[in-house]
C-alpha positions in Angstrom: -33.0 -6.1 42.6 -30.8 -3.5 40.8 -27.7 -5.6 41.6 -29.4 -8.7 40.0 -30.0 -6.7 36.8 -26.4 -5.6 36.7 -25.3 -9.2 37.2 -27.6 -10.4 34.4 -26.4 -7.7 32.1 -22.7 -8.6 32.8 -23.5 -12.3 32.1 -25.3 -11.5 28.8 -22.4 -9.3 27.7 -19.9 -12.1 28.7 -21.9 -14.6 26.7 -22.0 -12.3 23.7 -18.3 -11.9 23.8 -17.7 -15.6 24.2 -19.9 -16.3 21.2 -18.1 -13.6 19.1 -14.5 -14.4 20.0 -15.1 -18.2 20.4 -17.2 -18.8 17.3 -18.0 -15.9 15.1 -14.5 -14.4 15.1 -12.6 -17.5 14.2 -15.2 -18.8 11.7 -17.5 -16.1 10.4 -16.7 -12.5 11.2 -13.4 -10.7 12.2 -12.6 -7.2 13.1 -9.9 -5.3 11.2 -8.4 -1.8 11.6 -7.1 0.4 8.7 -3.5 1.1 9.5 -2.3 3.0 6.4 -3.8 5.5 3.9 -3.6 3.1 0.9 -7.4 2.9 0.7 -8.0 6.6 1.2 -11.0 7.9 -0.8 -12.9 4.8 0.5 -11.6 4.1 4.0 -9.6 6.2 6.4 -6.7 5.4 8.8 -8.4 4.4 12.1 -11.5 2.9 10.5 -12.5 -0.3 12.2 -14.2 -2.9 9.9 -16.1 -6.1 10.1 -14.9 -8.7 7.7 -17.0 -11.7 6.5 -14.7 -14.7 6.4 -16.8 -17.7 5.4 -17.6 -16.5 1.9 -14.1 -16.8 0.5 -13.4 -20.1 2.4 -12.7 -20.1 6.1 -9.3 -21.2 7.3 -9.4 -24.4 9.3 -7.8 -23.9 12.8 -4.5 -25.6 13.5 -3.8 -26.8 10.0 -1.0 -24.3 9.7 0.7 -26.2 12.5 -0.1 -29.8 11.5 -1.7 -30.9 8.2 -3.9 -34.0 8.2 -2.5 -37.0 6.3 -5.6 -37.3 4.1 -7.8 -34.4 3.0 -9.3 -32.7 0.0 -9.1 -29.1 1.2 -7.2 -26.4 -0.7 -4.6 -24.3 1.1 -0.9 -23.7 1.7 1.6 -23.3 4.5 -0.7 -20.8 6.2 -3.4 -23.5 6.7 -6.1 -25.4 4.9 -9.4 -23.8 3.8 -13.0 -24.8 3.7 -14.7 -24.6 0.3 -15.6 -21.0 -0.7 -19.3 -20.2 -0.9 -18.7 -17.8 -3.9 -16.1 -16.7 -6.3 -14.2 -13.4 -6.0 -15.5 -10.7 -8.2 -13.9 -7.4 -9.4 -14.8 -4.5 -7.2 -14.8 -6.5 -3.9 -12.7 -5.0 -1.0 -10.8 -7.9 0.6 -8.6 -8.5 3.6 -5.8 -11.0 2.9 -2.3 -12.0 3.9 0.2 -10.1 1.7 2.2 -12.7 -0.3 5.4 -10.7 0.2 5.2 -10.0 3.9 2.5 -12.3 5.5 1.0 -9.1 7.0 -2.8 -8.5 6.8 -3.6 -6.0 4.0 -6.8 -4.6 2.6 -7.2 -3.7 -1.0 -9.8 -3.7 -3.8 -10.0 -6.5 -6.4 -9.6 -5.0 -9.8 -9.2 -8.1 -11.9 -9.5 -11.9 -11.7 -7.8 -14.8 -13.4 -7.3 -14.5 -17.1 -7.8 -10.7 -17.2 -5.1 -8.4 -18.7 -4.0 -5.4 -16.7 -2.1 -2.2 -17.5 -2.1 1.3 -16.1 -1.5 4.4 -18.2 -1.7 8.1 -17.0 -3.6 7.3 -13.8 -6.1 5.1 -15.6 -6.5 1.4 -15.0 -7.2 -0.8 -18.1 -8.8 -4.2 -17.7 -8.9 -6.3 -20.9 -8.2 -3.1 -22.8 -11.2 -1.2 -21.3 -10.8 1.8 -19.0 -11.6 1.1 -15.4 -15.3 1.2 -14.3 -16.7 3.7 -11.8 -15.7 1.9 -8.7 -12.1 1.9 -9.8 -11.9 5.7 -10.4 -9.9 6.4 -7.2 -8.0 9.1 -5.3 -5.1 10.6 -7.2 -2.3 12.7 -5.5 -1.5 15.6 -7.8 1.7 16.4 -5.8 3.2 13.0 -5.2 2.4 10.9 -8.3 3.7 7.4 -8.3 5.4 5.8 -11.4 3.2 2.8 -10.7 0.2 4.8 -11.6 1.7 6.5 -14.7 2.8 3.5 -16.8 2.6 0.0 -15.4 4.0 -2.6 -16.1 6.2 -0.5 -18.4 7.9 1.1 -15.3 9.1 -2.2 -13.9 12.6 -1.9 -15.4 13.0 1.6 -13.9 11.9 0.3 -10.4 14.0 -2.9 -10.5 16.2 -3.0 -7.4 14.7 0.2 -6.0 11.3 -0.8 -4.7 10.9 -3.1 -1.7 9.1 -6.4 -2.2 9.0 -5.9 -6.0 8.2 -9.3 -7.6 9.9 -8.3 -10.8 10.3 -11.7 -12.5 6.9 -13.0 -11.4 5.3 -10.0 -13.0 7.5 -9.9 -16.1 7.0 -13.6 -16.8 3.2 -13.0 -17.0 3.3 -10.0 -19.3 2.2 -10.1 -22.9 2.2 -7.7 -25.9 -1.4 -6.9 -26.8 -2.9 -6.5 -30.3 -2.4 -2.8 -29.9 1.4 -3.3 -29.3 1.1 -2.5 -25.5 2.7 -4.3 -22.6 0.1 -5.8 -20.3 0.0 -8.3 -17.4 -2.2 -11.4 -17.4 -3.6 -12.5 -14.0 -2.6 -16.2 -13.5 -5.1 -19.0 -12.7 -6.0 -19.1 -9.0 -5.1 -15.5 -8.5 -6.7 -12.0 -8.3 -5.2 -8.6 -8.9 -5.5 -6.2 -5.9 -5.0 -2.4 -5.9 -5.4 0.3 -3.2 -7.9 3.1 -3.9 -5.2 5.6 -3.0 -3.3 4.7 -6.1 -0.2 6.9 -5.6 0.4 5.6 -2.1 -0.3 1.9 -2.2 1.9 -1.2 -2.2 -0.3 -3.7 -4.1 -0.3 -6.2 -6.9 1.7 -3.8 -9.1 4.5 -4.4 -6.6 4.3 -7.9 -5.2 2.2 -9.5 -8.0 -1.2 -11.2 -8.1 -2.7 -12.5 -4.9 -3.3 -16.3 -4.6 -6.9 -16.7 -3.6 -5.9 -19.1 -0.8 -4.5 -16.0 1.1 -7.8 -14.2 1.2 -9.3 -13.9 4.7 -12.6 -12.3 3.8 -14.6 -9.4 2.3 -15.0 -6.1 4.2 -18.6 -5.5 5.1 -19.0 -2.3 7.1 -17.2 0.3 9.2 -18.4 0.0 12.8 -16.1 2.6 14.4 -13.4 5.1 13.4 -10.8 6.5 15.7 -7.0 6.9 15.8 -5.6 7.3 19.3 -4.1 10.7 19.8 -6.0 12.1 16.7 -8.9 13.9 18.3 -12.4 12.5 18.8 -13.9 9.4 17.1 -15.4 10.0 13.7 -19.0 9.2 14.6 -20.2 9.9 11.1 -18.3 6.9 9.8 -19.9 4.4 12.1 -22.3 1.8 10.7 -21.2 2.5 7.1 -21.5 -0.2 4.4 -18.2 -0.6 2.4 -18.4 -0.4 -1.3 
């Protein structure tokens, strides 16, 4: 009798895993681990997240290998996408493919298409207004980044020195505001992403705005937090909603 219960439990677990990895993972939810401290202040290295994929437009399997002859789907060389169920909003934390490297990144959306962006003395300005509460992020007093002191003004200083710097893409979308300040305008079909750990983040200030077609999904919650070789799991971070 006990053996039958164990067998039933194993079968139920196997079925749950098949459902998750065979359906939910490719189409609805995917797991993601935080590899760097660029979101410190909100998320830590070793945090394991669940990412909701369908909301931003789920990628259609195999279309990165062979595109159908006739279709009305949006997308690019990474594959075609189903229609999104909602538009990206400022403040959302998203997982996406970095346009410079193709590697999965996680950052916060700080502005959408048509918004003007500049950074001055650790303060983000969107459309001329100081950043809202969700954008008041971790600052490193000892290792301050020029990106967080005066951006995009610092681009000339960083040209040729910073890896993946999309200098011309950023420069070509800059304007002079009514106040005589240099600012960047987010192009149509793009969003502007920044890490919450502003002084230690490679983000849109380096590789430019993110095409919405590269978004994989929105981070929902932390279900586990542990880095191998770094002590015990951080149980207090389990089952945390991400904001």
